[in-house]
C-alpha positions as CSV (number, residue, x, y, z in Angstrom):
1,M,17.5,13.5,-8.1
2,E,14.9,13.5,-10.8
3,L,14.9,9.8,-11.2
4,V,14.3,9.1,-7.4
5,E,11.6,11.9,-7.3
6,K,9.7,10.3,-10.3
7,A,10.1,6.9,-8.6
8,I,8.5,8.3,-5.4
9,G,5.9,9.7,-7.5
10,E,5.0,6.3,-8.9
11,L,4.8,4.7,-5.6
12,R,2.5,7.4,-4.3
13,E,0.4,7.5,-7.5
14,R,0.2,3.8,-8.1
15,G,0.7,2.3,-4.7
16,W,3.2,-0.2,-3.3
17,V,3.4,-3.9,-3.9
18,R,5.6,-6.7,-2.5
19,G,6.7,-9.8,-4.4
20,E,6.6,-8.5,-7.9
21,L,8.0,-5.5,-9.9
22,M,4.1,-4.3,-10.7
23,D,1.1,-6.1,-10.0
24,D,-2.2,-6.4,-11.9
25,F,-3.4,-3.2,-10.4
26,G,-0.4,-1.2,-11.4
27,R,1.0,-1.1,-7.9
28,V,4.9,-1.1,-7.9
29,C,7.7,-2.3,-5.8
30,L,10.9,-0.1,-5.1
31,L,12.5,-1.6,-8.2
32,G,9.3,-1.4,-10.2
33,A,8.9,2.4,-9.3
34,L,12.8,2.8,-10.5
35,Q,12.0,1.0,-13.7
36,V,8.8,3.0,-14.6
37,A,10.7,6.4,-13.5
38,Q,13.7,5.4,-15.6
39,A,11.7,5.4,-18.8
40,T,10.6,8.9,-18.3
41,V,13.9,10.8,-17.3
42,N,17.2,11.2,-19.1
43,C,19.4,9.6,-16.5
44,T,21.1,6.2,-16.2
45,Q,21.8,6.0,-12.4
46,Q,19.1,3.4,-11.6
47,N,21.8,0.9,-10.8
48,E,23.6,3.4,-8.7
49,V,20.6,4.1,-6.6
50,V,19.9,0.4,-6.1
51,L,23.5,-0.2,-5.1
52,E,23.4,2.8,-2.7
53,A,19.9,1.6,-1.2
54,Y,21.7,-1.8,-0.4
55,R,24.6,-0.2,1.2
56,I,22.3,1.8,3.5
57,L,20.3,-1.2,4.5
58,L,23.6,-3.0,5.2
59,E,24.6,0.0,7.4
60,R,21.3,-0.3,9.0
61,Y,20.8,-4.0,9.6
62,G,24.1,-5.8,8.9
63,Y,25.1,-8.4,6.5
64,D,23.0,-11.3,7.8
65,K,19.5,-10.0,7.5
66,F,18.8,-10.2,3.7
67,D,20.6,-10.4,0.5
68,T,19.1,-7.9,-1.9
69,V,17.0,-4.7,-2.0
70,E,14.2,-6.8,-3.4
71,E,14.2,-8.9,-0.5
72,W,13.9,-6.1,1.9
73,N,11.1,-4.7,-0.1
74,D,9.3,-8.0,0.0
75,N,9.8,-9.2,3.5
76,Y,11.1,-6.3,5.8
77,A,9.9,-3.0,4.6
78,D,7.0,-2.0,6.9
79,S,5.3,0.4,4.7
80,V,5.5,2.4,1.3
81,D,7.0,5.3,3.8
82,D,9.8,3.1,4.6
83,V,10.4,2.5,0.8
84,I,10.2,6.2,0.1
85,E,12.7,7.0,3.0
86,L,15.1,4.5,1.7
87,L,14.9,5.9,-2.0
88,K,15.3,9.6,-0.8
89,L,18.5,8.8,1.1
90,A,20.0,6.7,-1.5
91,G,19.3,9.3,-4.2
92,E,20.9,12.0,-2.0
93,R,24.1,9.9,-1.7
94,V,24.2,9.1,-5.4
95,D,23.6,12.9,-6.2
96,L,26.4,13.9,-3.9
97,A,28.8,11.5,-5.4
98,A,27.9,12.4,-8.9
99,E,28.4,16.0,-8.3
100,R,31.7,15.5,-6.7
101,S,32.8,13.6,-10.0
102,G,31.0,15.9,-12.1
103,L,28.5,13.3,-13.6
104,S,25.2,14.4,-12.1
105,C,22.1,14.1,-14.1
106,S,19.9,16.1,-11.7
């Protein structure tokens, strides 16, 4: 999925941050990377990627660990590699669902 690929590129290029979408140095969190990437691709599946990422986190950790993807990014992700792994998996799931429905923008 192009949106996720671009978001991962933003994380690798800019660096990863916790606690804000983008810091003064240009580093981005998971959501910040998706927002920057969204501005450069013709795809409106950002919300679907975030929702799928949350579903994945619920599958892994259960319902009582954190309430949002942002909270996971800020308090539980150990590294940018964790964030990238989550984005890749969420993107793959969204892509698969979109292809099945004929709505893919990859």
